[in-house]
A tleap script that builds the chain and sets N, CA, C and O, in Angstrom:
source leaprc.protein.ff14SB
mol = sequence {
  NMET LYS THR LEU ARG ASP VAL ALA VAL GLY
  GLU THR VAL THR ALA LYS LYS LEU ASN GLY
  GLU GLY PRO VAL LYS ARG ARG ILE MET ASP
  MET GLY ILE THR LYS GLY VAL GLN ILE TYR
  VAL ARG LYS VAL ALA PRO LEU GLY ASP PRO
  VAL GLU VAL THR VAL ARG GLY TYR GLU LEU
  SER LEU ARG LYS ALA ASP ALA GLU MET ILE
  GLU VAL CGLU
}
set mol.1.N position { 8.826 13.571 31.982 }
set mol.1.CA position { 10.173 13.305 32.496 }
set mol.1.C position { 10.596 11.890 32.102 }
set mol.1.O position { 9.924 10.915 32.439 }
set mol.2.N position { 11.701 11.789 31.394 }
set mol.2.CA position { 12.216 10.498 30.947 }
set mol.2.C position { 13.405 10.118 31.821 }
set mol.2.O position { 14.302 10.930 32.046 }
set mol.3.N position { 13.409 8.887 32.311 }
set mol.3.CA position { 14.539 8.436 33.131 }
set mol.3.C position { 15.354 7.411 32.350 }
set mol.3.O position { 14.926 6.927 31.303 }
set mol.4.N position { 16.513 7.092 32.866 }
set mol.4.CA position { 17.400 6.108 32.225 }
set mol.4.C position { 16.695 4.758 32.105 }
set mol.4.O position { 16.993 3.970 31.207 }
set mol.5.N position { 15.776 4.503 33.002 }
set mol.5.CA position { 15.007 3.257 33.015 }
set mol.5.C position { 14.153 3.105 31.749 }
set mol.5.O position { 13.900 1.984 31.308 }
set mol.6.N position { 13.709 4.223 31.164 }
set mol.6.CA position { 12.811 4.195 30.006 }
set mol.6.C position { 13.540 4.129 28.664 }
set mol.6.O position { 12.905 3.990 27.618 }
set mol.7.N position { 14.867 4.227 28.690 }
set mol.7.CA position { 15.640 4.295 27.441 }
set mol.7.C position { 15.769 2.911 26.807 }
set mol.7.O position { 16.016 1.918 27.493 }
set mol.8.N position { 15.598 2.866 25.493 }
set mol.8.CA position { 15.694 1.598 24.766 }
set mol.8.C position { 17.151 1.186 24.573 }
set mol.8.O position { 18.046 2.031 24.562 }
set mol.9.N position { 17.379 -0.112 24.423 }
set mol.9.CA position { 18.720 -0.642 24.183 }
set mol.9.C position { 19.256 -0.072 22.871 }
set mol.9.O position { 18.542 -0.025 21.869 }
set mol.10.N position { 20.514 0.358 22.884 }
set mol.10.CA position { 21.143 0.896 21.687 }
set mol.10.C position { 21.017 2.408 21.577 }
set mol.10.O position { 21.585 3.012 20.668 }
set mol.11.N position { 20.284 3.018 22.488 }
set mol.11.CA position { 20.093 4.469 22.460 }
set mol.11.C position { 21.176 5.162 23.285 }
set mol.11.O position { 21.650 4.623 24.285 }
set mol.12.N position { 21.556 6.357 22.854 }
set mol.12.CA position { 22.488 7.178 23.622 }
set mol.12.C position { 21.732 8.409 24.086 }
set mol.12.O position { 21.075 9.086 23.296 }
set mol.13.N position { 21.833 8.691 25.383 }
set mol.13.CA position { 21.127 9.840 25.956 }
set mol.13.C position { 22.098 10.698 26.757 }
set mol.13.O position { 23.236 10.297 27.004 }
set mol.14.N position { 21.646 11.869 27.155 }
set mol.14.CA position { 22.446 12.770 27.970 }
set mol.14.C position { 21.802 12.886 29.341 }
set mol.14.O position { 20.595 13.101 29.447 }
set mol.15.N position { 22.598 12.746 30.385 }
set mol.15.CA position { 22.079 12.887 31.741 }
set mol.15.C position { 21.694 14.343 31.965 }
set mol.15.O position { 22.477 15.251 31.686 }
set mol.16.N position { 20.487 14.558 32.468 }
set mol.16.CA position { 19.977 15.904 32.649 }
set mol.16.C position { 19.972 16.292 34.118 }
set mol.16.O position { 20.353 17.406 34.478 }
set mol.17.N position { 19.536 15.361 34.966 }
set mol.17.CA position { 19.398 15.663 36.386 }
set mol.17.C position { 19.452 14.381 37.193 }
set mol.17.O position { 18.962 13.341 36.754 }
set mol.18.N position { 20.050 14.455 38.375 }
set mol.18.CA position { 20.069 13.309 39.278 }
set mol.18.C position { 19.093 13.566 40.415 }
set mol.18.O position { 19.204 14.552 41.143 }
set mol.19.N position { 18.138 12.659 40.551 }
set mol.19.CA position { 17.222 12.748 41.684 }
set mol.19.C position { 17.766 11.818 42.761 }
set mol.19.O position { 18.685 11.041 42.503 }
set mol.20.N position { 17.223 11.890 43.929 }
set mol.20.CA position { 17.749 11.070 45.007 }
set mol.20.C position { 18.546 11.954 45.934 }
set mol.20.O position { 18.886 13.087 45.592 }
set mol.21.N position { 18.844 11.431 47.114 }
set mol.21.CA position { 19.525 12.290 48.069 }
set mol.21.C position { 20.725 11.635 48.730 }
set mol.21.O position { 20.867 10.413 48.757 }
set mol.22.N position { 21.573 12.487 49.257 }
set mol.22.CA position { 22.722 12.060 50.058 }
set mol.22.C position { 23.567 10.983 49.439 }
set mol.22.O position { 24.038 11.117 48.310 }
set mol.23.N position { 23.761 9.897 50.191 }
set mol.23.CA position { 24.690 8.834 49.796 }
set mol.23.C position { 24.367 8.199 48.440 }
set mol.23.O position { 25.275 7.852 47.685 }
set mol.24.N position { 23.086 8.049 48.133 }
set mol.24.CA position { 22.688 7.419 46.869 }
set mol.24.C position { 23.111 8.284 45.684 }
set mol.24.O position { 23.701 7.792 44.722 }
set mol.25.N position { 22.805 9.560 45.765 }
set mol.25.CA position { 23.165 10.507 44.706 }
set mol.25.C position { 24.691 10.583 44.569 }
set mol.25.O position { 25.222 10.593 43.458 }
set mol.26.N position { 25.370 10.635 45.683 }
set mol.26.CA position { 26.830 10.687 45.721 }
set mol.26.C position { 27.430 9.462 45.019 }
set mol.26.O position { 28.390 9.579 44.257 }
set mol.27.N position { 26.848 8.286 45.289 }
set mol.27.CA position { 27.351 7.035 44.703 }
set mol.27.C position { 27.185 7.054 43.189 }
set mol.27.O position { 28.087 6.643 42.459 }
set mol.28.N position { 26.030 7.530 42.714 }
set mol.28.CA position { 25.796 7.613 41.274 }
set mol.28.C position { 26.806 8.570 40.637 }
set mol.28.O position { 27.350 8.284 39.571 }
set mol.29.N position { 27.052 9.701 41.291 }
set mol.29.CA position { 28.025 10.667 40.776 }
set mol.29.C position { 29.441 10.085 40.789 }
set mol.29.O position { 30.227 10.333 39.874 }
set mol.30.N position { 29.759 9.318 41.824 }
set mol.30.CA position { 31.079 8.684 41.910 }
set mol.30.C position { 31.296 7.677 40.783 }
set mol.30.O position { 32.434 7.411 40.398 }
set mol.31.N position { 30.206 7.118 40.254 }
set mol.31.CA position { 30.296 6.168 39.143 }
set mol.31.C position { 30.532 6.897 37.826 }
set mol.31.O position { 30.718 6.254 36.793 }
set mol.32.N position { 30.529 8.222 37.846 }
set mol.32.CA position { 30.812 8.992 36.633 }
set mol.32.C position { 29.574 9.547 35.957 }
set mol.32.O position { 29.665 10.175 34.902 }
set mol.33.N position { 28.416 9.315 36.563 }
set mol.33.CA position { 27.188 9.837 35.958 }
set mol.33.C position { 26.890 11.202 36.556 }
set mol.33.O position { 26.401 11.316 37.680 }
set mol.34.N position { 27.194 12.229 35.782 }
set mol.34.CA position { 26.961 13.604 36.212 }
set mol.34.C position { 26.180 14.320 35.119 }
set mol.34.O position { 26.028 13.797 34.016 }
set mol.35.N position { 25.695 15.493 35.418 }
set mol.35.CA position { 24.902 16.262 34.461 }
set mol.35.C position { 25.688 16.502 33.171 }
set mol.35.O position { 26.845 16.921 33.204 }
set mol.36.N position { 25.041 16.231 32.038 }
set mol.36.CA position { 25.662 16.482 30.744 }
set mol.36.C position { 26.455 15.332 30.161 }
set mol.36.O position { 26.885 15.406 29.009 }
set mol.37.N position { 26.661 14.264 30.930 }
set mol.37.CA position { 27.453 13.135 30.429 }
set mol.37.C position { 26.596 12.272 29.492 }
set mol.37.O position { 25.391 12.123 29.695 }
set mol.38.N position { 27.245 11.703 28.456 }
set mol.38.CA position { 26.562 10.819 27.506 }
set mol.38.C position { 26.476 9.416 28.096 }
set mol.38.O position { 27.454 8.900 28.637 }
set mol.39.N position { 25.304 8.805 27.986 }
set mol.39.CA position { 25.109 7.443 28.496 }
set mol.39.C position { 24.558 6.589 27.357 }
set mol.39.O position { 23.530 6.916 26.764 }
set mol.40.N position { 25.253 5.492 27.061 }
set mol.40.CA position { 24.817 4.563 26.015 }
set mol.40.C position { 24.260 3.316 26.689 }
set mol.40.O position { 24.952 2.686 27.489 }
set mol.41.N position { 23.029 2.955 26.380 }
set mol.41.CA position { 22.412 1.766 26.985 }
set mol.41.C position { 22.785 0.545 26.158 }
set mol.41.O position { 22.370 0.414 25.006 }
set mol.42.N position { 23.573 -0.352 26.756 }
set mol.42.CA position { 24.069 -1.525 26.040 }
set mol.42.C position { 23.099 -2.699 26.104 }
set mol.42.O position { 22.837 -3.364 25.102 }
set mol.43.N position { 22.572 -2.941 27.308 }
set mol.43.CA position { 21.780 -4.143 27.519 }
set mol.43.C position { 20.825 -3.927 28.683 }
set mol.43.O position { 21.121 -3.182 29.617 }
set mol.44.N position { 19.677 -4.587 28.614 }
set mol.44.CA position { 18.768 -4.599 29.764 }
set mol.44.C position { 18.458 -6.064 30.027 }
set mol.44.O position { 18.060 -6.792 29.117 }
set mol.45.N position { 18.640 -6.496 31.265 }
set mol.45.CA position { 18.382 -7.890 31.619 }
set mol.45.C position { 16.903 -8.222 31.362 }
set mol.45.O position { 16.060 -7.325 31.367 }
set mol.46.N position { 16.587 -9.501 31.138 }
set mol.46.CA position { 15.219 -9.899 30.800 }
set mol.46.C position { 14.142 -9.342 31.747 }
set mol.46.O position { 13.056 -8.977 31.297 }
set mol.47.N position { 14.427 -9.277 33.010 }
set mol.47.CA position { 13.428 -8.760 33.956 }
set mol.47.C position { 13.622 -7.270 34.227 }
set mol.47.O position { 12.975 -6.706 35.109 }
set mol.48.N position { 14.512 -6.638 33.467 }
set mol.48.CA position { 14.712 -5.197 33.594 }
set mol.48.C position { 15.732 -4.789 34.636 }
set mol.48.O position { 15.973 -3.597 34.830 }
set mol.49.N position { 16.332 -5.749 35.308 }
set mol.49.CA position { 17.299 -5.436 36.357 }
set mol.49.C position { 18.497 -6.352 36.206 }
set mol.49.O position { 18.274 -7.561 36.257 }
set mol.50.N position { 19.717 -5.938 36.031 }
set mol.50.CA position { 20.153 -4.548 35.938 }
set mol.50.C position { 20.143 -4.010 34.503 }
set mol.50.O position { 19.871 -4.734 33.545 }
set mol.51.N position { 20.448 -2.730 34.396 }
set mol.51.CA position { 20.584 -2.057 33.114 }
set mol.51.C position { 22.082 -1.883 32.887 }
set mol.51.O position { 22.779 -1.359 33.756 }
set mol.52.N position { 22.584 -2.313 31.737 }
set mol.52.CA position { 24.017 -2.194 31.451 }
set mol.52.C position { 24.255 -0.995 30.543 }
set mol.52.O position { 23.678 -0.904 29.460 }
set mol.53.N position { 25.108 -0.075 30.990 }
set mol.53.CA position { 25.360 1.140 30.226 }
set mol.53.C position { 26.857 1.369 30.032 }
set mol.53.O position { 27.682 0.769 30.722 }
set mol.54.N position { 27.192 2.236 29.092 }
set mol.54.CA position { 28.573 2.668 28.898 }
set mol.54.C position { 28.612 4.166 29.193 }
set mol.54.O position { 27.894 4.953 28.577 }
set mol.55.N position { 29.462 4.542 30.144 }
set mol.55.CA position { 29.611 5.936 30.557 }
set mol.55.C position { 31.095 6.264 30.586 }
set mol.55.O position { 31.887 5.525 31.172 }
set mol.56.N position { 31.475 7.373 29.956 }
set mol.56.CA position { 32.883 7.810 29.961 }
set mol.56.C position { 33.860 6.701 29.567 }
set mol.56.O position { 34.967 6.622 30.100 }
set mol.57.N position { 33.443 5.847 28.633 }
set mol.57.CA position { 34.339 4.817 28.123 }
set mol.57.C position { 34.417 3.542 28.940 }
set mol.57.O position { 35.211 2.661 28.612 }
set mol.58.N position { 33.631 3.414 29.982 }
set mol.58.CA position { 33.649 2.141 30.704 }
set mol.58.C position { 32.232 1.624 30.911 }
set mol.58.O position { 31.262 2.380 30.867 }
set mol.59.N position { 32.137 0.305 31.138 }
set mol.59.CA position { 30.835 -0.341 31.274 }
set mol.59.C position { 30.394 -0.354 32.719 }
set mol.59.O position { 31.204 -0.495 33.636 }
set mol.60.N position { 29.103 -0.205 32.903 }
set mol.60.CA position { 28.553 -0.062 34.237 }
set mol.60.C position { 27.198 -0.747 34.293 }
set mol.60.O position { 26.410 -0.642 33.352 }
set mol.61.N position { 26.918 -1.447 35.385 }
set mol.61.CA position { 25.592 -2.040 35.578 }
set mol.61.C position { 24.886 -1.274 36.671 }
set mol.61.O position { 25.438 -1.060 37.750 }
set mol.62.N position { 23.667 -0.863 36.391 }
set mol.62.CA position { 22.881 -0.092 37.358 }
set mol.62.C position { 21.616 -0.843 37.731 }
set mol.62.O position { 20.982 -1.470 36.882 }
set mol.63.N position { 21.254 -0.775 39.000 }
set mol.63.CA position { 19.986 -1.354 39.411 }
set mol.63.C position { 18.861 -0.506 38.834 }
set mol.63.O position { 19.026 0.684 38.564 }
set mol.64.N position { 17.718 -1.150 38.655 }
set mol.64.CA position { 16.547 -0.465 38.117 }
set mol.64.C position { 16.199 0.756 38.968 }
set mol.64.O position { 15.869 1.811 38.429 }
set mol.65.N position { 16.270 0.622 40.272 }
set mol.65.CA position { 15.942 1.729 41.189 }
set mol.65.C position { 16.889 2.911 40.988 }
set mol.65.O position { 16.468 4.067 41.044 }
set mol.66.N position { 18.171 2.616 40.753 }
set mol.66.CA position { 19.146 3.690 40.518 }
set mol.66.C position { 18.912 4.346 39.159 }
set mol.66.O position { 19.020 5.565 39.021 }
set mol.67.N position { 18.589 3.522 38.154 }
set mol.67.CA position { 18.356 4.049 36.805 }
set mol.67.C position { 17.159 5.002 36.788 }
set mol.67.O position { 17.123 5.943 35.995 }
set mol.68.N position { 16.191 4.758 37.654 }
set mol.68.CA position { 14.997 5.614 37.719 }
set mol.68.C position { 15.306 6.983 38.300 }
set mol.68.O position { 14.526 7.920 38.127 }
set mol.69.N position { 16.426 7.107 38.983 }
set mol.69.CA position { 16.798 8.394 39.594 }
set mol.69.C position { 17.510 9.324 38.620 }
set mol.69.O position { 17.720 10.499 38.923 }
set mol.70.N position { 17.883 8.804 37.453 }
set mol.70.CA position { 18.646 9.587 36.493 }
set mol.70.C position { 17.740 10.095 35.383 }
set mol.70.O position { 17.281 9.316 34.547 }
set mol.71.N position { 17.481 11.397 35.370 }
set mol.71.CA position { 16.681 11.999 34.309 }
set mol.71.C position { 17.559 12.224 33.101 }
set mol.71.O position { 18.687 12.703 33.218 }
set mol.72.N position { 17.027 11.870 31.917 }
set mol.72.CA position { 17.817 11.991 30.689 }
set mol.72.C position { 17.037 12.725 29.611 }
set mol.72.O position { 15.829 12.931 29.727 }
set mol.73.N position { 17.762 13.122 28.543 }
set mol.73.CA position { 17.097 13.722 27.376 }
set mol.73.C position { 17.785 13.252 26.117 }
set mol.73.O position { 17.388 13.635 25.017 }
savepdb mol mol.pdb
quit
């Protein structure tokens, strides 16, 4: 299982599944990350937190913990 956390900078992946429950999952979905959406990893901070991605044409910063909840392929 590969998560958004494991993706290298400059790679584009497809969201496969959202793990997590209730409010956390809802918040990730509200940010535009849903099953089948393309996610481009722009930057990862030196310590790995946050991860900067481009989703649906806009830039988004995700905490490492949130990025681990997003399964990609």
